[in-house]
N, C-alpha and C positions, 0 to 999 in steps of 0.2 A: 835373643837372649843377651845381646851385647849391652852390658851395663845395666841390666834390668834385674834387680835383686828379687822381685816377686816372680819373675819368669824363671830365674835359676832355682828358686825354692820349689816351684811347681815341677820343674824338670827333675829335681832330686826326689820328690815324692813319687812321681810317676815311674821313674826308672827303678826306684826301690820296690815298688809294688809289682811291677812287671817281673823284676828279678825274683821276688818271693814266689810268684806263681810258677816260674820256671824251676826254681829250686824245689818246690813241693812236688812237681812232676818228676824230677830226677830222683828225689828222695823216696817217693812212694810207689813209683811205677812197678817194681818187682813185687811189692807187697800187694798192690791192687790186682795184679795178674794172678797171684796165688789165691786171694780171697774171692774175687769175682772174675773168673776167666771169661773173657769175651774178646772179640776182634780188637776193640779199642784198647783194653788193658794189656793184651798180648803185644800190640803194636807199641804201646808206651814202654813196656818192659824191654822190647828189642831195641828201642831207640832212646833209652834213658841217657845214654852218653851224649846224644844230640841235645837233649834238654840241658845237660851240664854245659855243653859248649854255648848254647843260647844264653844260659844264665851268665856265663863269663862275659859274653859280648854285652849283654844288658848291663851288667855291673861295671863294665869298662865305660859305657856311656854315662853311668852314674858317677864314676870317677872323673870324667870330663866335666860334669856339673860341679863336682867338689873343687876342681882346679879353677873353674870359672868363679865360684864363690870366693876362693882364696884371692883372686885378683880384684874382686869387688870390695871385700872387707879384710885386707891382709892383716890388720892389727889383731884380729881375733885368732889368727892362725899362728902367731909368733908368741903367744902367751904360754905360761906353764900349763894351763888347762888345755889349750889347743894342742900342745905337744903330747899331753897325756892321751888325747884322742888319736892323734896322727900316728904314733908309734904302733899301737895295737891295730889300728886301721890298715896301716901298710902291711903288717904281717898277715892280716886276713886276705888282702889282695894277693900276696904271695901264695897263700893256700888256694885261693880261687884259680890262679893261673896254673898251679900244680895239678888241680883237679881237671882243668881244661886240657892240659898236656896229656894226662892219663886218659881222658875221654877220647882225645884225638888219636892216641896210640891204640886204644881199644877199637876205634872205628876201622883202623887199618887191619887189625887182627882180632876179629870178634871172639876168637877162642881164648883170649887172655882172660884170666880170672881177675876180679877186682882185688886190689890190695887192701889190707887193713887200714892203711893210711887214707885211702879214698873213703872208706866207710866212716872213719873217724872224722875226716874233713866235712863230710855231708852232715854228720851229727853236730859238729861244731857250728857250721853255718846255720843249720836248723835252730840251734840254741840261740844264736845271736839274733836272728830274725824274730824268733818267738819271744825272747825277752823284750825286744824293742816294741813289738806289737802289743804284747800283754801290758807293758808299762804305759803304752800310749793310750790305753783305754781310759786312763784318768784324764787325759787331755781332750779326747774326742771319741766317745764310745761308739758312735755311729760308724765311724771310719775304721777304728782299730779293732773293735770286737770281732767283726767278721774275719779280719786277717788273722787275729790271734786264734780264733776257733779253727780256721783252716790249718794253721800250723800245728795246733794240738791234735787235730783229727789226723794229720799226717803221721804223727808219732803213734797214735792209737792204731792206725792201719799197720804200721810196721810191727808193733807188739803183737797184734792179732795174727799177722802172717807168721810170725815166729812161733806162736802157740800152735797154729794149724800145722806148720811144718814139723813141730815136735810130736804131734799126735799121729801124723801120717808117715808111714815108712816110704822112703823114696831114695832115688839115686843121689850120691854126693853132688853131682853136677847140678841136678835140679834144686837141691837144697841151697846151694850157693847162689843160684839165680833168684831164689825166693826173696831174699832180703839182702 
């Protein structure tokens, strides 16, 4: 990747797509366990915080690619347009690291309930990835359409799980784990 713009761009695409898969797993795991209880979905739900940690690691590798890109084409990073992307991008990384911290805390104490900020953060990250992939369909439908469908299907799973939870009486602890 040293000094190779094409290699850095490939690195950014790959890490973004790996991150999206890990985000979808963290985002949908409890919903999938509610909708289709199985060994796999129950394991995903129990380990959703590990998916969050893996997402943070993957996106940290993505950040390394962004830093490499900034060293290759620094002029594009010091423009007004570059700053308009960097400021929100940096705040998203703060959110990612907050979610990672909370996931790490949750791994130490599995009885901790998720905070509303964690749920909000997952929805915000879902929205960012979904908008990027949905908009990307205009550039390359063969690549971006499956990714956009995956993201929209994740939201559909969460909505369906909420509806199922509303229809079935259950304990408050089980309802919290559902979504």
